[in-house]
Every structure is written in C-alpha cells, then in structure tokens.
N, C-alpha and C positions, 0 to 999 in steps of 0.2 A: 504494500500500500504506500503510495507516494506521500511526501510531506506537503502540507498546505503552504501557501505563500508566506503566511505569517510565521509558520514554524521554520521555513527555510531561512527567513531573515534572522530569527532568533539563533539558529545554529551557526550562521555566519558570524553574528556578533559574539557568540560564545567562543568560537574558534579564534577570532581575532583577539579577544580578551585573554585567552589562554596564552597566545603567542606573546602578547605584551607582558603578561605576568612572568612567563618563562624568561623573556629577554631581560626584564628587570631583575629577576632572581640571579641570572648569570652575571649581570653587571655588579650586583651586590657581592657575589662570591669572589669576584675578581679583586675587590678592595680588601686591604689589610685592616682588620679591626682587632685592636688589642685591648683586653680588659686591664687597664692600668691600675695597679695597686700602689698607692703612695707609701713611702716610708721616709720620715724625716728624723735625723739624729743630730743632736748638738753635743759635741765632745770637747774634751780638753785638748788643746793644740799639742800635737806631738805624741799623744797617748795611743792613737789608733794607727796601726801599720797601714800605709797606703794600699798595699796589696790586698788587704781585707776587703776594701770597698770594690776594687776591680773584680775580685774573685766572687764576691757575693752577687754582684750584678750578673756575672756570667752564669752563676748557679740558678738564678731566678728567671733568666730569659727576658723576653720583651715585655712581660707583664709588669715588671718592677719600674717604678719611678722613684729613684733614690735621691734624696737631698741630704748632703752632709755639710754641716757648718761647725766651725771651731772657735773656741773662746780661749783667751790668754791665761786664765786661771780658774781653778775650781771655786774659789771665792766669788769670782764675778758671775759664774753660772748660778751659784746659790743665791746671790743678791738679785739677779735677774728674775729668778723664779719667785722669790719672796715679794719683790716689788709688784710684779704682775698680779699675784694673788691678793695682795693687800689692796691694790687699787681696783681689783675686779675688772680690769680692762686688759684684754688679751690681744696683742698685735699678732697677726699671723706669722710674723718673722721672729717672734720672741721664743725663748727657750721653753716657755710654758706650753706653747702650741706644738712642740715636737713630740714625737712618739717615744723616744728614748733619749735620756740626757746623762752625761757623765756626772758622777757624784763622788767626791772623796769620802773615804770611810769616816774621817773626822767630822764631816758635816752631816752624816746620816741621822744621828740622834735628833739634832735640831730640825732637820727636814721632816722627820716623822712627827715630832711634837707639834710642829707648826702646820701640820697637814699639807705640806708642800708636795708630797709624793703619795702615790697610791700603792697599796700592797700588790704583790705579784701572784699570778696563778701558779700554784704548786703542781697542778696536774699537767706538767710539761716534761718532755724528755730531758731537757737541759737541767731541770731541777733534780730529777731522779738520779741523774749521773753525777751530780755535784758532790764533791768531797764532804764528809761529815763535819770537818772543821769549819768549812764555810757555812754550812747549814746552821750550826750552833751560833756562829758570830752574827749572821744576818737575820736570825729569827728574833724579832723584837715585839714588845707590846706597844700600845699606842703612845706611850711616853718615851719610846726609843730605847728602853732598857732591854738587855738580853733576857729572853724569857722563852723557856721551852714550850710554853703554851701560846706563844705569839705567832705572828705572821712573817712571811718572807718579804722583805722590802726592797731587795736589790739583787743583782747578779754580778759577780766579779768578772773582769776581763783582763786585768793585769795587776801585779803586786810587786813589792820590793821591800827594802828595809832601810833603816838608818845606817849610815856608814861614816867612817872617819878617814879623811885623806890627809896626807902630810908630805912635805917636801923632803925627800930623802937626803939631798945634798946638804940642806940646812941642818938636819939632825946629825949627819956625820961630822960636819964642820964644828958644831958646838957640842959634840959628844953627848947627845941626848939619847935616852933609851928609846928604841923603836916602839911605836904604839901598838899594843896588842889588846888592851882592854881599857875600860873606862877610867880606871885609876891612873892611867898614864897621862891623862889630861891635866892632872894636878901636879905634874912635875914643876918645880920652881923655875926651870929654864924656859918654860912656856908661858910665863906671865905676860899678858898682853899680846900673845902670838896666835890666838885662836879666833876664828870667826864661826858663828853658829846660827842656825835657824832661830827665828824669834818665836817659835811655837812654845807656849808655856808648858804644855804637857811633855814636850820633848826635853825641855831644859830641866824641869823638876824631875822628870823620869830618869835623866842621865845621873842625877845625884842619887836617886833611889837605887839605880843599878850599881853605882859605885859603892853604895853601902850594903850591897848584897841582897836587895829585896826587889819587888816587882813594880813595874810602872803602874799597875792596877791595884796597888795597896789600898785597902778600904779604909784603914785607920792608921795614920802615921804614928800617932801617939801610942797606940797599943801594939803595933806590929813591927816597928822599926826600933832597933837598939838606940836608946838615948832620946827617942821620941822626936817631937817637932823641933826642939832646940838643936838637936844634933844635925837634923836635915838642914835647918837654917844656917848653921855654922858652915857646912860644906857648900851650900848654895852661895853664900857670901864669898867663900874661897874661889869658887868657880867663876863668879863675876869678875874677880881680879885677873883671872886667866884669860877671859874672853874680851877681846877688843871690841867686837861688834856682834850684837844679837839682832839679826835682820834677815828674814826669809827671802827678801827680794835682792839683797846686795851682798850676802855673805860670800858668794862665789867670786864676785868682782874683787872683793878684798883679798881673796886667795889667789887671784889670777896672776898671769905672767906680767912681770914688771912691777908688781906690788911686793915690796920686800919685807914689810912688817909682819905679815900674817903667814905663818908656816903650817897651820892646821885648819881644816874646814870640817865641820860636823853638820851633816845634812842628809837629805833623802837620796837614795841611790839613783833615782831618776834624774836628779840634778847633777850629782857629783861624777858619775861614771862617764857621761859624754864629755864633761869639762876636763876630767883627768886625762882622757885619751888625746886631747888636743895639746896637752902639756908634756913635759919630759921630766923624768926622775920623780914621779909621783907614785906613792904607795897608797892603796885603798884597802881598808880592812873593815870587816864587821867585828865588833868586840866579841871576844871569845866567851864572855858570860852572857851574851845575847843582846838583842836590841829590839826596838819597836818595829813592827811591820806596818806598811801602808798598803792601801788597795784603791784602785779606781774601779768604780761600779757603774753598771747601767741601772737607771731608775726610770719609773714612769711618772711624769708630772701629773698632778691632780687637777687637770684642766677641765675634765668632763663635768665636774660639779657646777661650773659656771654656765649660766643660761645666756649663750651668745652664739651668733652665727658667724663669728669672725675668726674661727680657729680651724677652718677647713675640715679635713678628715677626722679631727679630734672631737667633733661634735658628738659622735656616737662612740667615742673611746679610741684607744690607740690603734694603730694600723694592725690588720691581721697578720702582717709579716714581722711584727715586733719580736715575738717569741722565736721565729725562725732566725732572725738576726742574732739574738742572744745565743741560741744554740750553735749557730755558725761560729761565733766568736770563741766558743768553748770547745770546739772540735780539736783533736790532737794536731791536725795539720796547721792550725793557726799559730802554733807555738814557734814555727820556724823563724819569723822576724825577730823574736826575742832571743832565740838561741844564736842566730846569726848577727845579733847586735845591731839590727836595723833600728829598733826601738828599744830603749832601756826598760827592763822589767822582766817578768816571767809570766807564763801561762798559769791560770788558777790550778790546773792539775799538778803543777810542780810543787805545790805546797805539801803534798803527801809523798814526795819522792824520798824513799829511804836509801836509794842508791844514786850517787852523783851521775848525772848525765852530761859527760864532757862533750861540748860541741866540737866539730872539726876545726882545725886551725884555719883562720880566715886569712887568705892571701892579701898582702898589702896592709893588713890591720896592725897598728902599733901594739906591741905586747905590753900589757899593763900588769904591774906587780900587785897582786891581790890574793886574798884568801877566799874570795867569792868564786863560785862555780857557775858559769853561765849567768852571771849577774845576781846570783842569790846566795845566801849563806850555806855553807856545807852542812850536811845533816846533823852533825854533832852540835853545831852552834844553832841551827834552825830550831832544834828541839827546845832551846832556851829562849827563843824569841817569842814575842807576843803582840797581838793587836791591842791598840788602845781602846779599852772598854769605856762606856759612859761613866762619868764620875758619880759616885753615890753622894748623898747629902753630906755624910761625914767627910768623905774625901774632898768634896768641893770646899767645905769649911776649912780643911787643912791647907788647901792651896791658897785660899783667901788670906788665911793667917800668915802664911809664909811671905806673901807679897806685901802685906800690910807692914811687916817688920823691916822691909828693905827701905831705907830712907832716901836713896838717891832718886829724886823725883823725875829727872830727865832721862833716866835709863829706858831705852826703847822696849826692853823686855817687860819692865814693870807696866808701862803704859799699855802695851798690847794685852798683857794678861788681865789687867784691871778692866779693860774694855770687853774682853772675851767673857770674863766672869760676870760682868754686869749684864751683857747681852744674854747669857745663859739664864741668869736669874730672872731677867725681864721676860724672856720667852716662857719660862715656867709659870710666872705669875699671870701673864696674858692668857695662857692656855687654861689655867684654872678659872679665870674670870670669863672665859668664852670670847675673848677679844680677837683671837687669831682665827682667820677664816679656815 
C-alpha cells in the first residue's frame, strides 16, 4: 500500500532531520571536550620539588587544571589565611581560596584553635599508609593539643631538623673543640660568635637539651634539675654567646665575608643549601638530639563562608586534593630530597631504621656532616622530637623565663613576648567565641 502525500512529506522531513542530527553529532564528536578539574595549591617557596608539579600533571592527563603559587614564608601564609577569615572576605587569589596550602608544624596549633583549617578525611589511602609517628603528632583536638581521640588536621610532605654549622678553619685556628653536641655552644671561645634563629621554642629548647631534658618538658620547675632558676642561668649564658637571634638574618651573619660569626644554629632547610655554597663548613645535628620541623598540607576552612567569590571552593576542596596529597607521599617522590634538589626528607624516612645512602652526586661539593641524606642518623633521630603544643604550665614557665631577662632591646625577648601574647590572645578569643 503506497504512502499518502502527507505521509511522504513527513518521511522526507524525518529523513532530513535525521541527517542533520547525525551531521551535528559527528561535528560534536570531532571536538575535544575535557572535563577540567581544578586544583589550586599555595606552598612555601622552595619546599615543593618542581618535578612534582610536572609529574602530577602528567599522571592526571588533560582533565587537570593545576595552579600552583608560592609564598616567601610560612608566617605570611598563616597571616594571609587569618586575615581573610577575620574579614570574611575571600579574594579568589588568596590562600584561603586554595584547595591545599603549606603549613609549618609550629603554626598548626594556632590554625586549629582559630578555625583557620578544616580536618582531613581519614578514609584515604594516603592516611592509611602514613607512619604511626605522624598519625600521633597530627591527631589533635579542637584546641590543637595532641589527642588520641582527635582528628587529623594535616598531611606531611617534607621534614628536617635543627642543625649547627660552624667554620672549621676558625675552630682550628683558635683551637676550639669541634661541635658535637649542644654543650659545645657554651665554650668560652665562642662568646659573641654565634648566630641563631629567633624562635623562642628553639632557643629555650636548646638550653633544655643542654641540661639533658626535653624540648617538650611540661614543668621546668618539677622536671629539670635546679628548676627554673637553673634554666634561666644557662639561658643568660647562652645570650652572651649569641651575637644575633634573628630567623631572617642569622645566615647572613654567618655568610662569606662576615668574620665575627663562626657558628649558625638553625633549620636544616636553611643551613644545608647555604653551607654547600661555602667552603670549610661542618654541619652537625647534636648527638643528644634536636627538634624536628615539618611542612604540611592543610585544607583552608573557606567553605564555611557564604560567598560566590572562591571558585571551586564553594562546594569544598577540589576532588583531586587527596590525590595530590597521596602523590606527594609516594616513594618515588623522595628522589628530589635524596638527590639534594630540595632540602628535607620524605615523610616515610622518619621511620627508617637503616640509613639510606644516596648515590654520590657528580659535581656536588662534598659537605662534612653527620647527617645522612639531609636527616639525622638513626641513633640520633631516635633522640629527636617534634615541638608539641605548650601546656599551660609550660607556657607559664616560658613567660617567667622571658620576664626575668632584663635586656629590653634583645630581639629574642621581643619576639617571644609577642608570640606568647599572641598565643594567649588566641586562646582567650576562642573561649569568648570571637574567632570565626
């Protein structure tokens, strides 16, 4: 039976429509459509190996849109996060709008207390594979204190220790004992010859280690021989040895062409690169142990703010954030540290019971040191410790020590007084509900 005229017309129209749809579909298929997933990180300058960024982009393919930005100091990152949350105004270019930001371990407690960062999801492969020492150190309650019932607030990506560098030729010329431990800083021949970081915990901690106790001593009066007066006496003696307490300039004072300073006490991330540019420098980690430092990935607490100005962070951090963290913790990521491209060590190295000697680097100046691949050897590492949050008693002890030092223009005193004041103010604000 033949089609009626109207039916023929409909068939022609339908056929033409199918052809147009098919042609449109073929044109659509010929185009490249990528589901772009953004990831924005804000990191400490020089702490992230450049190869990590390149390798992560390659591992994710075309779907990743990675933006990496760097800041000059961990303090500036913390202040940037604090300022944005306090004003409740988030610029898309601010650190608060990033998916992951660098945080120094010394800033972690304040960041938690002030609700600057969010806790992390523990149901992730990177967390399950993390060394137990890291899990204990990073599990905190809402006041930032280490707590087995708390949450995980950060993921480590590199770490190191306090070290002491000294000019070997100066020591030989003046017949000084080579530095092996903290006590050697108190040699009479080193009076006014030392530069040191201006971090109060490190300075008081050096005195505590010299006296055979822990950086994290809970009560100096009860746990240290001679109590607070004995610690104060040794702190005053150390002040006479140290020409400069200044985290920003202690290495400049130790540098080439500066003859007055023969010893520098600071973080391995600072000292190791500087020492390799100089000659006849010895770098040691004290044999009785030293403090450890860590750079961590944290998630800014931006999602709590009702705003449309923070891009992908409106609904929370990027879905690639945990993949980035896991990537940073993979064994293959340790190569830049072992090859001394970036100072520090992979988090997995914290549990190494056997030294892992890196291959000799061609063209690299040989540095006289007791460190292995930039970290303390196992026998000394077992005596090292992270700086834990100060208890109320310990905070009171530190305040008392500083109040007894009369030299008002000393940079160490001013910095410590400001830090203690800031800590107390943060605690008070939190209790009163003033911190967002």
